[in-house]
N, C-alpha and C positions, 0 to 999 in steps of 0.2 A: 503494499498500499503506500502511495505517493503522500510525502508529510506535505502539509499545506504551508506556503510561504504567506507572511504576510507584513507589508510593508509600511514604514514607519507613515504616517498622514494617514492611511487608510481609515475610513467610517465605515465600523462595522456594526450589526445588530446582535444582542444577545436577546438570548432566549432562558429566562428562570428555569432551573430543573428541581432545585428544592424549596423549602418554603421560604429560607432565606434569600435564595435568589431571585424569587418571583417577588419579593418584598421590596427588593432591591430596584428591579426593575419597574415596579409600580410606583415607588418613590422617586428614583431618578433618571427614569426614561431607559428606552432601549437603545438608541444610538450611544455608540462610542467612539472616539478617534485612538488613534494606536499614537502613543507617545515614545514608547520604548520597547525592544526587545531583548530579553536577555535568557540564558539557559540556566541560569541559577537565581533563586531569592533568598535575601537575609533572614527570612521566618518559616519555621515550621511548615510544612504541608506534605499531606499525602501526595498530590497532584504532581505529576511529571514534568519538566520542563519539556519545550522551550515556554517563557511567561509573555505575555504582552501588558505592557503599564497602558491604561486606559484612563482618557480623561473625557466625562459624561458631557454629551453636548444636549441633554434633558432639562428639566426647569430649575434643576437642581445642582450646580458644578461639583464633581466630585471625581475623584482619582482612585482607580483599584487594579490589583494585580490579578489576573486570567490566566490559567493553564490552557496554552493553545489545543493539547491532547487531550485532557481528561479531566478537567474542571467540576468538583462535585456540587457546584452551583452554578453554573452557567454553560449556556451553548453557543459556541457563534453559528448564527444560522445566514447570515449574509454578509460579502462585502461589498462596499459601494466605494470606489474609488473617484 
């Protein structure tokens, strides 16, 4: 299976998978812009890298890390370049 490549500046749409993820989408919006891509992050997480640092484009500005391959809270459902 080919790994997805996401460029800095790409606007993506997230879908909430868990209760936490669905609440974040409801509160912060589904559209996010990629600020940074890293293989590892400095906090403990069971999710594998690479990770995307995302800036929220919804009604409330926010930033968050999302695993590109297997995030427990979010699924990337669309890239809008």
